[in-house]
C-alpha positions, 0 to 999 in steps of 0.5 A: 309892883305885882303881888308875886314880886312883893311876896318874893322880895324881887325888885322889878325894873320899869319898862323904860329902864333898859340895862345891858349886862356884859356876857361872862365870855366877854368879861373873860376875854377882857381880863385875859387880854390885860393879863397877857399884855407885855410891855414892849420895852420889857421884851426888848430890855436887853437891846435898850441902851444904858442911857434909856429909862423904863416905866413901872410896868417894865420894873414889875416884869423884871422883878416879877412883882406887883406895883405895891411890891415894887414900891415897898422894895424901893423904900427898903432899898431892894430895888434901885430908886426911880427918877422923877422926870415930872410930877406924874412921870417916874422912871428907872435907869436901865443902867441901874436896873442892869447893874442891880440885876447882875449883882443879884445873880 
């Protein structure tokens, strides 16, 4: 380590360590894409049959809340309870969601 690096407390990298960092513009593009993504089932919710099922992102969009808030509202009985199709797949009935949304209005 050089005398300057020791005196200023800077850390130096060996020449064999080649790190690449994302540019700020690239990070902004990625986060904007995630924020702007809309589930196709949400955009077509009105045309879905009553027998259809939707996943958590659609419920988040319908109630305009976060994942955690959806689960809090389910626990409190504010949002209809989901159906477990398997250990890792949870869905909501379109019929129940429509019925609940109509009752809210």
